[in-house]
C-alpha positions, 0 to 999 in steps of 0.5 A: 527403797534406799539400798543398805550401806556396807562397811561394818565397824567390827570386821569378821574375825576367826570363826565368828562374824558380825551383822548389822541388825534391826532398826538401822537396817529397816530404816535404811531400806525405808529411806529414813535416817537410821538411829543407833546401830546395833550389831549381833555377833555369831559364833563368838563367846563372851571370853572371845569378846573380852579378849577383843577389848569389848566391855560387857554391859548386859544384865539379862543377856550378853551385850558388849560395847565396842572399845572405840565406837561404843556401839552395842554388840550382842551375842546371837541368842535364842530365848525360851519361855520359862514363866509369866511376863517379860522376864520369864525367859531362859537365854541361850548365847552359845556360839552354836546359835545361828544368825537365823536363830537370833533373827527368829526371836525378834518381834517383827519381820521388819526388825528381823533383817540383817546386813553383813560386812559386804552390805548384803541383806539377810532376810529369812522372814520376809521383812523387805516384803512387809516394808513394801507392803507397809505391814507390821507382822510377827515373826513367829508364834513365839511373839506371844511369849513377851507382852511388851511386844503388844506395846512395841507393835502399837509404838511402831504404828505411831511411828510409821502410821504416816507411811501407811503401815497397819498391823497384819490381821494374824498378828492382831489375833495373837495380840488379842489372845495375849490380852485375853490370856492375862499376859499384860497383867504381869508387865511392870509399870516401868516397862509400860511407861518406857513404851508409852513415853516413846509412843508419845514422842512419835508423829501419830500417837493416835495410832498407838491408842487405836492399836491398843484399843483394837486388841483390848490392851488399852482397857488393861493399861489405861482404862481411864482413857479407854473409857473416853470412847463412846462418851458423847460431847456437845457437837457445837464445841466437838463436831467429832462428838466421841470423846475417844476420837477427840483424844486421838486428835488432841494427841496428834495435834500435840505431836505436831505442836511439840515434836518428840516432847513426851511431856506435852504429849502425856498432858494432852493424853490425860487432859479430858479424863474427867469426861469418862466419869460424867454421870450419863444423865448429864451427857453430852455436857461435862460440867466440872470435868476439869475437877473430876479428872484430877484424881484420875490423873493422879492415879495414872501418874502413881500407877505408871510411875511417871516422872514428876515432870510429866505428872505435874504438867498433866495435872495442871493441864487437866485442872486448868485447860478451860481457864486457858481456853477462856483467856480472852475473856479473863480479867487481869486479876483472874489472869495473875491469879491463874499464872500464880496457880500454874507457878508460871513465874518460877517455871516459865518452861513448864508454862510454855508446855502448858499453853502447847497442851491446851492449844492441842486440845483446842485445835484437836477437834474436827474442823479446828486443825488450822484454827488460831489459838490467841489465848496462848499469846495473850497469857504468854504476854501476860506473864512477860508483863507481870514478870517485869515487875520488880518485887524487891523494889516494892518491898518498902520499910515496915512491910511484912511478907503478906503486905509485900505479896499484896503489893507485888500482886497489885503491880502485876495486875496493873501490868497486865491491865496496861497490856490489855489497854494497849492492845485495845488501842 
């Protein structure tokens, strides 16, 4: 493991001291490039921070921005449970709160490590040992007081699954107890979505789904996805058979094809929701699942209050992914009409993401990981050819809107047909 780096941008002053904490320390010890750095100040008051030129930005607890670097500095604090949900806490940021007190309130041991101004590591809860053992373990029984932590553990699993991290058995027990106690029922949609969006941008979103499912949280937060597990598909198309397993493969493939892009990841996550609504007597076939899934996608979009960008792409991928898979068989007229339904002429970037999500679906199957997906290339080239049609040049005198639209469509169909003929020669 790499050694932690010294030199804090905020020196010890008077009776209080500053420590680098959390993810930046953890990532350095893992040999990974650290992200944003956070600091905790021990022994200081809010008045003392203001006197040094720091600007208060925290709403629920005292957080300040450094006057030059704009890094975040929080006063050491404790939190006491006072009600349901993630807001049910009383915060104490008195100067008497110690560094160990502050670290004890954190979620995971690997996030409860600090570094002082000389680069020395303070690790009262065994975080370094858990980094070496590749274990996600809660710091204290107070873990159960914040339901967001269930989602955070699942998100860290998605980030570190490639390094071999697993959830400690005793932490899994606490998470199951939190779900059974109904704590997750009090999470507001914005907090659920904030964690889910970040998880979908990680390298292994399947780990996020598995951790949530293992503790029962997936059935609470995303019952439409949870219902996919155990639903069979035709083995000739899906060697993995189980639709839930297929979904995990698709989510990981989306992360590979569009790293860090939660818009593609979200569309990939919801693309097959209709299979969870198939009449059991029809299994393992899922005829019409692309239609059945649309209202389910709409329900998830509304419940999580996702952005329009995320929601629109998820809806389009659910409804049209099978047409994309059949792109090599489609006639030019059908392709042009599909491009129109996808609004590809006006939204080419969203169409690019649509193709990535569809490719993730096709390659997210056992044995399909390295398969080519020429359907995406054909549709992308068709959009390029059809977009080259000059609509204004086709607007002749005496023609009304519908007549011009018919001319433009015919010209686009001809352009796509010409592209197909050129490829056949």
